[in-house]
N, C-alpha and C positions, 0 to 999 in steps of 0.2 A: 794472233791468228784466229780467224772466225770460221767455225765449222757449221755447215747447215745441218739441222737435225729434224725440222718439221715436227714440233711437239704438239702444237695446239691448233691444227688446221681443220678440225672436224666441225661439221655443221651442227647447230643446235636444233634438234627436232622437237617442235612443240605442237600440240594438238590444234586442230582448226578451231574448235570451240574452247576458248581459253577461260580459265578462272581469273579472278582479279590478281591472284599471285602471279600467274603466268604472264598476264598483261604487263604487270610491273617489271618482271624479269626481262621481257622483250623490250620494254622501254629502255632499260639499262643498256642493252646491246645497241639499240638504235642511236642513243645519245653518244655512246662511245665511238661508234663508227662515224658519226658526224663531227667528231673532234671536240665534243662538249664534255670533257672529262670531269669537270667539277660537278656538273649537273648529273652525269652518270653516277658519280660517287654518292651523291645525295639519294638518288633513287635506289641505288644498290643497298644503301643502309636501310631504307624503308623495306625493301624486299627481304633482307636478312632478318629484320625485326619481325616481319610477318611470319617467317619460317620459325624463328625462335619461340614465338608465342603460341605455336600450334601445340595442342595437347592430344590430338587424335592420333591413332596409329599411322604409320607411314603410308603415303599414297604416291601415285605416279607423278602428280604435280610437284610434290615436294622433292622426290628423287631427281626429277629433271631440273628443278630450280637450283638445288644444291650444286649440281654439275655445272650448270650455266654460270652461276655466280662464282663458282670456283675458277672458271676460265677468266672471268673479269678480274678477280682478285690476283690471280697469277700474273695477268698483264700489268698490274700495278706493282709487281715485284714482291708481293707478300707471299712467299712460297709456303711457309709453314701454315698459314691460315688457309691457303688454297688446298693444301694437302688434307687438312681437316674437313674441308667442305666436300672434297672428292670422296673421302672415306665415308662420310655420312650418306652421300649419294649411293656409293657402292653397297653399304649395309641395307639401305632402303630397297634397292633393286633386288638384292639377294632375298630379302624377306617377302617381296611382292611377286617376283617372277622366277626366282631360282637362278642357278649358275649358268644358264645357256642363253639368256636374253641378249640380243645384239646391243641393246642400250647399255647393258652392263659392260660390254667390251669397250665402248667409248669411254666410260668412267675409268676402267682399269688402265686404259691407254693414257689418259690424262694423269692419273695418280702415278703411274710409272714415270711420266715426264717430270713430275715434281722431284722424284728420287734422282733422276738424271741430272737435273739442274742443281741439286744439292750434293752431287758427287757420290750418291749412294747407288752405284751401278748394280751391286749384288742384289739389292732389294727390287730394283726396277725390272731385271730380266724375267723373273717368274711371272710378273704381272703382264709383261708383253706376251709371253707364251700363252697365258690364259686368254688374253684378248684375241690372240691369233687363232686359238682353237675354236673360240666362239664364232668368230667371223668365217672361218673355213667351213664350219658346219652350216651356218646360216646363209652364206653368200656364194659358196662354191670356191673353186681353186684359182679363179682368174679375175677376181674383183679388185679394182684399184685400192680399196681400203686394206687389202692384205699387203700390198706393197708398202703402205704407210708403216705397218708394223715390222715388215722385213727390214726396211731402212732403219727403223729405230733400234732393232736388234743388232744390226751391223754397226751402228754408231756406238752402242753400249760396248760391244766387243772391241772396237778400236780403242776406246778409253781404258779398257783392261789389257791392252796389248795382245789381244787374241786375234791377230791379223788373219791367219789362215781361216779361222771360223767366220770372221766378219765378211770376207770376200764374197762367198756365194750368196749371202743375204742381200748385200748391196747390189750385186749383179742382177739378181732376180727382181729386186725393186725397180732398178733403172729400166730393165727390159719390159716389165709389165706396164709401168707408167708410160713408156714411150709407145706401147702398142694399144693403149686405152684412150679412146676418143674422149676428149674433155679433161684428161688427166696428164697429158704429155708434158705440160709445163713443170709438173712436180718431179719429172725425171732429173732435172737439174740438181735437186737436193741430193739424190743418191749419187749422181755423177761427181758432185763436189766431195762427198764422203769417200767415194772410190779413189778420187785423185789424191786426197789427203792420205789414204791408206798406202798408195803406191809411193808417195813422197816419203812417208815414214820408213818404208822398206828400201829407200834409196833408188827407186825406179823413176827418176826425174822425167824422162821422156814420156813414159806412160802417163804420169801425173799431168804433165803439160797438155797432152792431147785430150785428156778427160776434162781438165779445167776449160779448155777452149770449146769443147763439146757442150759443157754446161752453159757457158757464156752464150753460145749460139742458140741454144734452146731457150734461154731467158729472153734474149733479144727478139726471137721469133714470136714468142707467146705474150711477152709483157711489153715489148717495145724497148728501144735503146735507152730511154730515160725512165728507168724504174729502179728503186732501191735494191731489188734483188740482183740486178746486174752489177751493182757496186760490190756486193758480197763476193761474187765470182772474180771480179777484178782484183779485189784485195787478196783473195786466195792465190790468184795467179801471180800477183806482184810478190807475195811472200815466197813463192816457189822460185821466181827469178832471183830473188835475193839469196836464197839458199844455194842456188847454182852459181853464185858469184857474178851474175849478170846485172850489175848495178844500174846501168843506164836503162835497160829494159824494165827493171823494177821501178825506177823513178818515174818513167813514162806511164807505167800502168797505175802506180799510186796516184799520179796527177789526174789521170782519167777518172779514177774512182772518186777522188776528192771533188772534182768539178760536179760530178753526178750527185754526190751526197749533199753538197752545199745547195744544189739547185732543187733537189727533190725533198730534202729534209730541212736543214738550215746550217749556216756556217758555225753555229754554236752547238750543234748536235754532238753528243759524245763521240760518235763514230768519226765525225769530221775532225774533232780535236785529236783523236787517236791517229788518224791518217796523216795529219800534218806532223805529228811527232815522229811517225815512221819515216816520212820524207826527210825530216830534219836529220835523222840518223844516217842518211845516205849521202849527205853533202860532204 
């Protein structure tokens, strides 16, 4: 079962006049987005060496770079190292700008995400609340970046089986994203989480309606041939399987598999997992 959580979808804000360090960090991101992962890894090592060699007091270039490189290391799957980088970024921002800086909220959000991925939900929740308080003060009550944290809080509460507490966070996130120009596509994340919550509570009809709503949102904003669409299809197929609707589950798994193989590859771990799920239904 795959659950959408939107952990690292934040932009990296870098100054217009960049230092050599920031130029190197930006290059890491550019190479990674181009699919040149080996080159990105080499440049990331250079940037980390530049940071490690600094003996001056913390500055904003360093604080930003630790956060940006942390997201890169996270994407590679090295959660412990990413957590240490986010912690260094957090400490730098605290010493430079204090506890109310919006850039600190981004780092706290990312650090909480590491705790979520490692199953440490108790440690993640206060970080999300701190990030939320900073953003509410800096951005007001209706900014899409608030929905990002609301969704994350709802996700954490689902994992702790605190379903009644999770519900309003996820509903707020879905509603705000849907109402925000340029952010409506993100509503599918909260809708998937809401659907999973209702599935856990045994409300299968509500869950199905929400999965279909998430699917329609993704197809509208991303197109029908996008990996995010496959995620909702997999969730919907799992629901059909739980309802005992084997044929509908197989049909939906097949749709997801075709999409995954086309947009990712037949060897992608998600494709392998989906074929295994299909095999269980024969």
